[in-house]
N, CA, C and O atoms as CSV, one atom per row, in Angstrom:
chain,resi,resn,atom,element,x,y,z
A,1,MET,N,N,118.624,80.320,91.982
A,1,MET,CA,C,118.832,81.913,90.979
A,1,MET,C,C,118.311,81.708,89.374
A,1,MET,O,O,118.495,80.921,88.446
A,2,HIS,N,N,117.563,82.905,89.658
A,2,HIS,CA,C,116.803,82.938,88.314
A,2,HIS,C,C,117.437,84.701,87.830
A,2,HIS,O,O,117.562,85.683,88.562
A,3,SER,N,N,117.751,84.549,86.249
A,3,SER,CA,C,118.683,86.358,86.188
A,3,SER,C,C,117.869,86.275,84.758
A,3,SER,O,O,118.045,85.266,84.077
A,4,PHE,N,N,117.080,87.193,84.335
A,4,PHE,CA,C,116.440,87.405,83.239
A,4,PHE,C,C,117.217,89.436,82.842
A,4,PHE,O,O,117.121,90.456,83.524
A,5,ILE,N,N,117.950,89.168,81.379
A,5,ILE,CA,C,118.501,90.219,81.218
A,5,ILE,C,C,117.439,90.874,80.064
A,5,ILE,O,O,116.725,90.138,79.383
A,6,ASN,N,N,117.428,92.209,79.946
A,6,ASN,CA,C,117.295,92.625,79.287
A,6,ASN,C,C,115.196,92.703,78.541
A,6,ASN,O,O,114.133,92.950,79.111
A,7,GLN,N,N,115.587,92.313,76.964
A,7,GLN,CA,C,113.698,92.222,76.696
A,7,GLN,C,C,113.319,90.453,77.149
A,7,GLN,O,O,112.260,89.895,76.862
A,8,GLU,N,N,114.502,89.796,77.922
A,8,GLU,CA,C,113.733,88.740,78.894
A,8,GLU,C,C,112.969,88.689,79.557
A,8,GLU,O,O,112.206,87.761,79.828
A,9,LEU,N,N,113.100,90.394,80.202
A,9,LEU,CA,C,111.734,90.957,81.217
A,9,LEU,C,C,110.514,90.890,80.865
A,9,LEU,O,O,109.585,90.879,81.672
A,10,GLY,N,N,110.340,90.819,79.176
A,10,GLY,CA,C,109.178,91.475,78.290
A,10,GLY,C,C,108.477,90.038,79.004
A,10,GLY,O,O,107.279,90.298,79.108
A,11,ARG,N,N,108.709,88.779,79.481
A,11,ARG,CA,C,107.846,87.386,80.012
A,11,ARG,C,C,107.935,87.345,81.722
A,11,ARG,O,O,107.808,86.318,82.388
A,12,ILE,N,N,108.237,88.998,82.381
A,12,ILE,CA,C,108.127,88.756,83.717
A,12,ILE,C,C,106.518,89.603,83.649
A,12,ILE,O,O,106.022,90.033,82.608
A,13,ILE,N,N,106.187,89.653,84.379
A,13,ILE,CA,C,105.138,91.041,85.095
A,13,ILE,C,C,105.762,91.426,86.728
A,13,ILE,O,O,105.427,90.898,87.789
A,14,ILE,N,N,106.270,91.978,86.612
A,14,ILE,CA,C,106.272,92.821,88.108
A,14,ILE,C,C,105.295,94.092,88.570
A,14,ILE,O,O,105.288,94.544,89.715
A,15,ASP,N,N,104.534,94.548,87.557
A,15,ASP,CA,C,103.100,95.125,87.501
A,15,ASP,C,C,102.504,94.534,89.290
A,15,ASP,O,O,102.406,93.359,89.643
A,16,GLU,N,N,102.247,95.555,89.985
A,16,GLU,CA,C,101.860,94.949,91.160
A,16,GLU,C,C,101.720,94.742,92.355
A,16,GLU,O,O,100.787,94.793,93.155
A,17,SER,N,N,103.866,94.248,92.406
A,17,SER,CA,C,104.408,94.198,92.928
A,17,SER,C,C,105.317,95.808,93.654
A,17,SER,O,O,105.506,96.857,93.038
A,18,GLN,N,N,105.595,95.594,94.630
A,18,GLN,CA,C,106.187,96.679,95.752
A,18,GLN,C,C,107.649,97.383,95.772
A,18,GLN,O,O,108.685,96.834,95.396
A,19,ILE,N,N,107.579,98.204,96.090
A,19,ILE,CA,C,108.918,98.686,96.019
A,19,ILE,C,C,109.527,98.338,97.322
A,19,ILE,O,O,108.681,98.021,98.159
A,20,LYS,N,N,110.613,98.309,97.687
A,20,LYS,CA,C,110.918,97.793,99.303
A,20,LYS,C,C,111.954,99.305,99.351
A,20,LYS,O,O,111.873,100.240,100.147
A,21,GLY,N,N,113.036,99.091,98.038
A,21,GLY,CA,C,113.756,100.090,98.246
A,21,GLY,C,C,114.644,100.280,97.244
A,21,GLY,O,O,114.866,99.459,96.354
A,22,ILE,N,N,115.322,101.672,97.396
A,22,ILE,CA,C,115.917,102.440,95.749
A,22,ILE,C,C,117.438,102.416,96.326
A,22,ILE,O,O,117.566,102.792,97.491
A,23,PHE,N,N,118.893,101.908,95.442
A,23,PHE,CA,C,119.948,102.238,95.997
A,23,PHE,C,C,120.689,102.299,95.071
A,23,PHE,O,O,120.314,101.739,94.041
A,24,TRP,N,N,121.987,102.980,95.073
A,24,TRP,CA,C,122.762,103.230,93.648
A,24,TRP,C,C,124.152,101.741,94.432
A,24,TRP,O,O,124.562,101.025,95.345
A,25,SER,N,N,124.202,102.151,93.314
A,25,SER,CA,C,125.805,100.786,93.625
A,25,SER,C,C,127.048,101.038,92.417
A,25,SER,O,O,126.711,101.685,91.425
A,26,ASN,N,N,128.260,100.606,92.491
A,26,ASN,CA,C,129.241,101.059,91.548
A,26,ASN,C,C,129.432,102.242,90.976
A,26,ASN,O,O,129.208,102.688,89.851
A,27,LYS,N,N,129.935,102.713,92.054
A,27,LYS,CA,C,130.291,103.844,91.697
A,27,LYS,C,C,129.391,105.386,91.726
A,27,LYS,O,O,129.808,106.525,91.511
A,28,PHE,N,N,127.675,104.783,92.165
A,28,PHE,CA,C,126.778,105.647,91.874
A,28,PHE,C,C,126.625,105.565,90.537
A,28,PHE,O,O,126.318,106.678,90.109
A,29,GLU,N,N,126.698,104.733,89.654
A,29,GLU,CA,C,126.477,104.364,88.665
A,29,GLU,C,C,125.505,103.731,88.455
A,29,GLU,O,O,124.890,104.154,87.476
A,30,ASP,N,N,124.898,102.571,89.115
A,30,ASP,CA,C,124.033,101.557,88.889
A,30,ASP,C,C,122.902,101.806,90.042
A,30,ASP,O,O,123.047,102.211,91.195
A,31,LEU,N,N,121.701,101.414,89.315
A,31,LEU,CA,C,120.674,101.489,90.762
A,31,LEU,C,C,119.631,100.530,90.942
A,31,LEU,O,O,118.728,100.343,90.127
A,32,THR,N,N,119.758,99.981,91.925
A,32,THR,CA,C,118.922,98.666,92.510
A,32,THR,C,C,117.821,98.757,93.001
A,32,THR,O,O,117.716,99.478,93.993
A,33,VAL,N,N,116.494,97.985,92.420
A,33,VAL,CA,C,115.284,98.495,92.899
A,33,VAL,C,C,114.740,96.788,93.857
A,33,VAL,O,O,114.068,95.890,93.350
A,34,ASP,N,N,115.207,96.810,95.058
A,34,ASP,CA,C,114.507,95.793,96.014
A,34,ASP,C,C,112.804,95.761,95.584
A,34,ASP,O,O,111.992,96.481,96.164
A,35,ILE,N,N,112.439,94.851,94.529
A,35,ILE,CA,C,110.662,94.097,95.110
A,35,ILE,C,C,110.278,93.493,95.865
A,35,ILE,O,O,110.728,92.689,96.681
A,36,ASP,N,N,108.946,94.063,95.489
A,36,ASP,CA,C,108.544,92.394,96.705
A,36,ASP,C,C,107.280,91.714,95.656
A,36,ASP,O,O,106.083,91.927,95.464
A,37,TRP,N,N,108.641,90.508,94.972
A,37,TRP,CA,C,107.434,90.631,93.733
A,37,TRP,C,C,106.474,89.601,94.092
A,37,TRP,O,O,106.606,88.801,95.017
A,38,CYS,N,N,105.267,89.705,93.097
A,38,CYS,CA,C,103.886,89.082,93.511
A,38,CYS,C,C,104.047,88.049,92.813
A,38,CYS,O,O,103.029,87.453,93.162
A,39,GLY,N,N,104.735,87.106,91.810
A,39,GLY,CA,C,105.196,86.444,91.045
A,39,GLY,C,C,104.141,86.387,90.265
A,39,GLY,O,O,103.331,87.310,90.183
A,40,GLN,N,N,104.042,85.072,89.491
A,40,GLN,CA,C,103.245,85.003,88.284
A,40,GLN,C,C,103.300,83.547,88.412
A,40,GLN,O,O,104.152,82.880,89.000
A,41,GLU,N,N,101.629,82.913,87.385
A,41,GLU,CA,C,101.227,81.034,87.340
A,41,GLU,C,C,102.373,80.917,86.596
A,41,GLU,O,O,103.266,80.547,87.358
A,42,ASP,N,N,102.796,81.056,85.440
A,42,ASP,CA,C,103.182,80.344,84.941
A,42,ASP,C,C,105.220,79.906,85.306
A,42,ASP,O,O,106.074,79.182,84.794
A,43,LEU,N,N,105.147,80.744,86.302
A,43,LEU,CA,C,106.831,80.468,86.850
A,43,LEU,C,C,106.562,79.598,88.205
A,43,LEU,O,O,107.492,78.934,88.664
A,44,LYS,N,N,105.280,79.603,88.846
A,44,LYS,CA,C,104.789,79.180,89.512
A,44,LYS,C,C,105.710,77.666,90.484
A,44,LYS,O,O,105.886,77.561,91.698
A,45,GLU,N,N,106.099,76.763,89.434
A,45,GLU,CA,C,106.756,76.041,89.474
A,45,GLU,C,C,108.203,75.646,89.440
A,45,GLU,O,O,108.777,74.713,90.002
A,46,GLU,N,N,108.637,76.554,88.669
A,46,GLU,CA,C,109.883,76.874,89.033
A,46,GLU,C,C,110.987,78.370,90.284
A,46,GLU,O,O,112.136,78.802,90.387
A,47,ILE,N,N,109.396,78.606,91.028
A,47,ILE,CA,C,109.851,79.445,92.014
A,47,ILE,C,C,109.185,79.831,93.337
A,47,ILE,O,O,108.189,80.554,93.322
A,48,ASP,N,N,109.708,79.368,94.490
A,48,ASP,CA,C,108.648,79.846,95.406
A,48,ASP,C,C,108.801,81.458,95.748
A,48,ASP,O,O,109.805,82.062,96.126
A,49,PHE,N,N,107.173,82.056,95.434
A,49,PHE,CA,C,107.284,83.450,95.585
A,49,PHE,C,C,107.686,83.721,96.880
A,49,PHE,O,O,108.471,84.667,96.939
A,50,ASN,N,N,107.348,83.093,98.168
A,50,ASN,CA,C,107.148,83.218,98.806
A,50,ASN,C,C,108.263,83.348,100.494
A,50,ASN,O,O,108.215,83.520,101.712
A,51,ASN,N,N,109.399,83.039,99.007
A,51,ASN,CA,C,110.904,82.804,99.922
A,51,ASN,C,C,111.728,83.367,99.065
A,51,ASN,O,O,112.805,82.772,99.092
A,52,VAL,N,N,111.717,84.419,98.163
A,52,VAL,CA,C,112.616,84.645,97.510
A,52,VAL,C,C,112.895,86.339,97.587
A,52,VAL,O,O,112.133,87.042,98.250
A,53,LYS,N,N,114.063,86.930,96.843
A,53,LYS,CA,C,114.506,88.252,97.052
A,53,LYS,C,C,114.984,88.606,95.581
A,53,LYS,O,O,115.983,88.327,94.916
A,54,SER,N,N,113.234,89.726,95.256
A,54,SER,CA,C,113.954,90.635,93.618
A,54,SER,C,C,114.653,91.502,93.691
A,54,SER,O,O,114.465,92.323,94.589
A,55,LEU,N,N,115.721,91.661,92.788
A,55,LEU,CA,C,116.423,92.819,92.395
A,55,LEU,C,C,115.996,93.397,91.513
A,55,LEU,O,O,115.138,92.607,91.119
A,56,LEU,N,N,115.924,94.748,90.479
A,56,LEU,CA,C,115.906,95.292,89.692
A,56,LEU,C,C,117.208,95.443,89.614
A,56,LEU,O,O,117.770,95.717,90.674
A,57,ILE,N,N,117.979,95.326,88.486
A,57,ILE,CA,C,119.814,96.161,88.491
A,57,ILE,C,C,119.573,96.720,87.122
A,57,ILE,O,O,119.232,96.127,86.098
A,58,PHE,N,N,119.843,98.099,87.341
A,58,PHE,CA,C,119.796,99.276,85.755
A,58,PHE,C,C,121.325,99.285,85.952
A,58,PHE,O,O,121.715,99.154,87.111
A,59,GLU,N,N,122.211,99.419,85.007
A,59,GLU,CA,C,123.608,99.600,84.015
A,59,GLU,C,C,123.572,100.888,83.973
A,59,GLU,O,O,122.577,101.159,83.301
A,60,PHE,N,N,124.136,101.942,84.338
A,60,PHE,CA,C,125.018,103.038,84.104
A,60,PHE,C,C,123.045,104.293,83.874
A,60,PHE,O,O,122.603,104.751,82.821
A,61,VAL,N,N,122.721,104.358,84.624
A,61,VAL,CA,C,121.769,104.857,84.691
A,61,VAL,C,C,122.116,106.536,84.015
A,61,VAL,O,O,123.276,106.942,83.951
A,62,THR,N,N,120.819,107.460,83.503
A,62,THR,CA,C,121.532,108.816,83.182
A,62,THR,C,C,120.271,109.309,83.306
A,62,THR,O,O,119.358,108.585,83.705
A,63,GLU,N,N,120.128,110.291,83.056
A,63,GLU,CA,C,118.423,111.274,83.180
A,63,GLU,C,C,117.641,110.268,83.803
A,63,GLU,O,O,116.743,109.623,83.262
A,64,TYR,N,N,118.180,110.139,85.397
A,64,TYR,CA,C,117.062,110.057,86.066
A,64,TYR,C,C,116.204,110.980,86.437
A,64,TYR,O,O,116.483,112.150,86.700
A,65,GLU,N,N,114.788,110.306,86.474
A,65,GLU,CA,C,113.515,111.222,86.594
A,65,GLU,C,C,113.136,111.031,87.651
A,65,GLU,O,O,113.825,110.040,87.892
A,66,ILE,N,N,112.219,111.275,89.064
A,66,ILE,CA,C,111.697,110.973,89.997
A,66,ILE,C,C,110.611,111.671,90.428
A,66,ILE,O,O,110.930,112.833,90.684
A,67,ASN,N,N,108.956,111.339,90.693
A,67,ASN,CA,C,108.349,112.208,90.699
A,67,ASN,C,C,106.892,111.341,90.851
A,67,ASN,O,O,106.174,110.669,90.111
A,68,PHE,N,N,106.907,111.849,92.516
A,68,PHE,CA,C,105.829,111.174,93.335
A,68,PHE,C,C,105.546,111.986,94.319
A,68,PHE,O,O,106.229,112.758,94.992
A,69,ARG,N,N,104.072,111.606,94.300
A,69,ARG,CA,C,103.396,112.096,95.728
A,69,ARG,C,C,102.778,111.405,96.342
A,69,ARG,O,O,102.231,110.690,95.503
A,70,PHE,N,N,102.339,110.979,97.669
A,70,PHE,CA,C,101.786,110.972,98.566
A,70,PHE,C,C,100.665,111.582,98.950
A,70,PHE,O,O,100.688,112.224,100.000
A,71,GLU,N,N,99.395,111.495,98.128
A,71,GLU,CA,C,97.990,112.454,98.905
A,71,GLU,C,C,98.599,112.573,100.821
A,71,GLU,O,O,99.300,111.784,101.454
A,72,GLU,N,N,97.971,113.865,101.242
A,72,GLU,CA,C,97.476,114.001,102.518
A,72,GLU,C,C,96.870,112.082,103.660
A,72,GLU,O,O,96.137,111.107,103.495
A,73,SER,N,N,97.510,112.457,104.350
A,73,SER,CA,C,96.719,111.283,105.005
A,73,SER,C,C,97.041,109.827,104.888
A,73,SER,O,O,96.527,108.884,105.489
A,74,THR,N,N,98.033,109.833,103.957
A,74,THR,CA,C,97.787,108.652,103.429
A,74,THR,C,C,99.684,108.094,103.198
A,74,THR,O,O,100.410,109.027,102.857
A,75,MET,N,N,100.285,106.923,103.344
A,75,MET,CA,C,101.157,106.363,103.591
A,75,MET,C,C,101.535,105.302,103.006
A,75,MET,O,O,100.680,105.009,102.170
A,76,GLY,N,N,102.423,104.529,103.013
A,76,GLY,CA,C,102.944,103.397,102.687
A,76,GLY,C,C,103.300,103.163,101.225
A,76,GLY,O,O,103.313,103.954,100.282
A,77,ALA,N,N,103.685,101.399,101.314
A,77,ALA,CA,C,104.541,100.733,100.052
A,77,ALA,C,C,104.081,101.637,98.828
A,77,ALA,O,O,102.970,102.125,98.626
A,78,ILE,N,N,105.166,101.720,98.113
A,78,ILE,CA,C,105.110,102.080,96.474
A,78,ILE,C,C,104.953,100.891,95.863
A,78,ILE,O,O,105.753,99.993,96.124
A,79,GLU,N,N,103.713,100.637,94.784
A,79,GLU,CA,C,103.186,99.815,94.028
A,79,GLU,C,C,103.282,100.392,92.866
A,79,GLU,O,O,102.711,101.429,92.525
A,80,ILE,N,N,104.099,99.648,92.151
A,80,ILE,CA,C,103.976,99.265,90.880
A,80,ILE,C,C,103.083,99.126,89.912
A,80,ILE,O,O,102.555,98.023,90.056
A,81,THR,N,N,102.652,99.682,89.008
A,81,THR,CA,C,101.145,99.718,88.812
A,81,THR,C,C,101.843,99.665,86.451
A,81,THR,O,O,101.412,99.083,85.456
A,82,LEU,N,N,102.640,100.324,86.636
A,82,LEU,CA,C,103.435,99.785,84.999
A,82,LEU,C,C,104.775,99.332,85.339
A,82,LEU,O,O,105.375,99.536,86.394
A,83,PHE,N,N,105.169,98.694,84.318
A,83,PHE,CA,C,107.147,98.598,84.268
A,83,PHE,C,C,107.069,98.599,82.822
A,83,PHE,O,O,106.213,97.857,82.341
A,84,SER,N,N,107.727,99.223,82.095
A,84,SER,CA,C,108.135,99.553,80.588
A,84,SER,C,C,109.245,99.619,80.824
A,84,SER,O,O,109.950,99.719,81.828
A,85,PHE,N,N,109.413,99.529,79.360
A,85,PHE,CA,C,111.120,99.498,78.837
A,85,PHE,C,C,110.533,99.455,77.396
A,85,PHE,O,O,109.468,99.204,76.832
A,86,GLU,N,N,111.805,99.837,77.109
A,86,GLU,CA,C,112.299,100.304,75.422
A,86,GLU,C,C,113.848,100.645,75.004
A,86,GLU,O,O,114.661,101.320,75.636
A,87,PHE,N,N,114.022,99.925,73.655
A,87,PHE,CA,C,115.573,99.843,73.788
A,87,PHE,C,C,115.262,101.075,72.305
A,87,PHE,O,O,114.683,100.890,71.234
A,88,LYS,N,N,115.953,102.317,72.888
A,88,LYS,CA,C,116.030,103.459,71.411
A,88,LYS,C,C,117.271,104.561,71.766
A,88,LYS,O,O,117.618,104.954,72.880
A,89,GLU,N,N,117.782,104.898,70.534
A,89,GLU,CA,C,119.495,105.551,70.369
A,89,GLU,C,C,119.898,104.826,71.395
A,89,GLU,O,O,119.813,105.351,72.505
A,90,GLU,N,N,120.601,103.013,71.252
A,90,GLU,CA,C,121.313,102.705,71.681
A,90,GLU,C,C,120.925,102.671,73.599
A,90,GLU,O,O,121.755,102.499,74.492
A,91,LYS,N,N,119.722,102.851,73.728
A,91,LYS,CA,C,120.082,102.965,75.018
A,91,LYS,C,C,118.745,102.285,75.776
A,91,LYS,O,O,117.854,102.371,74.930
A,92,TRP,N,N,118.215,101.675,76.929
A,92,TRP,CA,C,117.147,100.961,77.374
A,92,TRP,C,C,116.564,102.068,78.196
A,92,TRP,O,O,117.305,102.597,79.025
A,93,ALA,N,N,114.898,102.630,78.028
A,93,ALA,CA,C,114.110,103.854,78.253
A,93,ALA,C,C,113.297,102.893,79.417
A,93,ALA,O,O,112.671,101.844,79.269
A,94,ILE,N,N,113.555,103.635,80.527
A,94,ILE,CA,C,112.824,102.801,81.421
A,94,ILE,C,C,111.946,103.456,82.166
A,94,ILE,O,O,112.356,104.451,82.764
A,95,GLU,N,N,110.611,103.074,82.296
A,95,GLU,CA,C,109.794,103.165,83.381
A,95,GLU,C,C,108.977,102.814,84.226
A,95,GLU,O,O,108.071,102.066,83.858
A,96,PHE,N,N,109.039,103.206,85.487
A,96,PHE,CA,C,108.311,102.892,86.423
A,96,PHE,C,C,106.666,104.594,87.169
A,96,PHE,O,O,106.517,105.695,87.699
A,97,LYS,N,N,105.913,103.261,86.478
A,97,LYS,CA,C,104.304,104.412,86.866
A,97,LYS,C,C,103.651,103.838,88.333
A,97,LYS,O,O,104.047,102.742,88.729
A,98,PHE,N,N,102.981,104.341,88.868
A,98,PHE,CA,C,102.491,104.107,89.987
A,98,PHE,C,C,100.789,105.319,90.389
A,98,PHE,O,O,100.613,106.535,90.464
A,99,ARG,N,N,100.451,104.851,90.447
A,99,ARG,CA,C,98.803,105.266,90.087
A,99,ARG,C,C,97.778,105.197,91.060
A,99,ARG,O,O,96.621,105.605,90.959
A,100,PHE,N,N,98.374,104.591,92.091
A,100,PHE,CA,C,97.615,104.734,93.448
A,100,PHE,C,C,98.081,105.677,94.792
A,100,PHE,O,O,97.826,106.819,95.174
A,101,HIS,N,N,98.870,104.599,95.266
A,101,HIS,CA,C,99.626,105.610,96.942
A,101,HIS,C,C,100.581,105.498,96.654
A,101,HIS,O,O,100.785,104.287,96.573
A,102,PRO,N,N,101.910,106.332,96.268
A,102,PRO,CA,C,101.517,107.149,95.746
A,102,PRO,C,C,100.915,107.345,93.990
A,102,PRO,O,O,100.712,106.284,93.400
A,103,VAL,N,N,100.719,108.314,93.414
A,103,VAL,CA,C,100.946,108.937,92.158
A,103,VAL,C,C,102.370,108.801,91.811
A,103,VAL,O,O,103.322,108.694,92.583
A,104,GLY,N,N,102.360,108.826,90.420
A,104,GLY,CA,C,103.750,109.588,89.638
A,104,GLY,C,C,104.699,108.308,88.936
A,104,GLY,O,O,104.122,107.229,89.069
A,105,TYR,N,N,105.950,108.211,88.262
A,105,TYR,CA,C,106.052,107.873,88.176
A,105,TYR,C,C,107.889,107.795,88.007
A,105,TYR,O,O,108.239,108.974,87.950
A,106,ILE,N,N,109.251,106.811,87.902
A,106,ILE,CA,C,110.240,107.362,88.007
A,106,ILE,C,C,110.910,106.863,86.187
A,106,ILE,O,O,110.534,105.760,85.791
A,107,ARG,N,N,111.542,107.430,85.536
A,107,ARG,CA,C,111.915,107.716,84.442
A,107,ARG,C,C,113.478,107.870,84.218
A,107,ARG,O,O,114.034,108.901,84.596
A,108,PHE,N,N,113.997,107.126,83.772
A,108,PHE,CA,C,115.386,107.516,82.944
A,108,PHE,C,C,116.084,106.258,82.320
A,108,PHE,O,O,115.632,105.177,82.698
A,109,ASN,N,N,117.193,106.236,81.357
A,109,ASN,CA,C,117.814,105.361,80.571
A,109,ASN,C,C,118.843,104.756,81.834
A,109,ASN,O,O,119.179,105.132,82.957
A,110,CYS,N,N,119.165,103.406,80.792
A,110,CYS,CA,C,120.602,102.707,81.147
A,110,CYS,C,C,120.793,102.025,80.047
A,110,CYS,O,O,120.123,101.904,79.022
A,111,ASN,N,N,122.108,101.459,80.501
A,111,ASN,CA,C,122.718,100.686,79.320
A,111,ASN,C,C,122.859,99.080,79.008
A,111,ASN,O,O,123.416,98.505,78.072
A,112,ASN,N,N,122.102,98.544,80.210
A,112,ASN,CA,C,121.612,97.384,80.415
A,112,ASN,C,C,120.744,97.089,81.340
A,112,ASN,O,O,121.128,97.898,82.185
A,113,PHE,N,N,119.812,96.516,81.861
A,113,PHE,CA,C,119.084,95.505,83.121
A,113,PHE,C,C,118.871,94.523,83.433
A,113,PHE,O,O,119.197,93.743,82.538
A,114,ARG,N,N,118.479,94.044,84.250
A,114,ARG,CA,C,118.120,92.451,84.596
A,114,ARG,C,C,117.607,92.795,85.791
A,114,ARG,O,O,117.766,93.815,86.461
A,115,PHE,N,N,116.530,91.145,86.106
A,115,PHE,CA,C,115.668,91.529,86.913
A,115,PHE,C,C,116.998,89.968,87.735
A,115,PHE,O,O,118.021,89.538,87.203
A,116,ILE,N,N,116.561,89.666,88.693
A,116,ILE,CA,C,117.591,88.553,89.638
A,116,ILE,C,C,116.341,88.159,90.891
A,116,ILE,O,O,115.888,88.825,91.822
A,117,VAL,N,N,116.135,87.134,90.533
A,117,VAL,CA,C,115.192,86.403,91.759
A,117,VAL,C,C,116.378,85.517,92.480
A,117,VAL,O,O,117.354,85.132,91.836
A,118,ASP,N,N,116.182,85.199,94.027
A,118,ASP,CA,C,117.048,84.555,94.433
A,118,ASP,C,C,116.317,83.828,95.798
A,118,ASP,O,O,115.902,84.618,96.646
A,119,THR,N,N,116.161,82.568,96.023
A,119,THR,CA,C,116.184,82.112,97.448
A,119,THR,C,C,116.446,82.575,98.482
A,119,THR,O,O,117.603,82.367,98.847
A,120,ILE,N,N,115.818,83.151,99.145
A,120,ILE,CA,C,116.261,83.747,101.018
A,120,ILE,C,C,116.339,82.288,101.450
A,120,ILE,O,O,116.606,82.004,102.618
């Protein structure tokens, strides 16, 4: 298992990955995003991207805002085109952007976050 915490995610490329699921845990305080991670060249010796489960876990999520729309006659996976985070006012401001199908974003604040990559 590999775990990347908070700003360590700065070296991880999540863009072009797809969201497989979003669910709440820990009495609906924490948000988990299950993604189909595309991987990246500099980690290919450490991680077999074809046989992993990848989760983004956000602790104590507040100010959750979700806004995306599939255009008429479109459907499918939600592709992340930009994942960003910034530490401000003692919280992490998180944003996922979607620029294809669908178009929109997910934004929220959290206390901490981590990216877990585990072999299946």
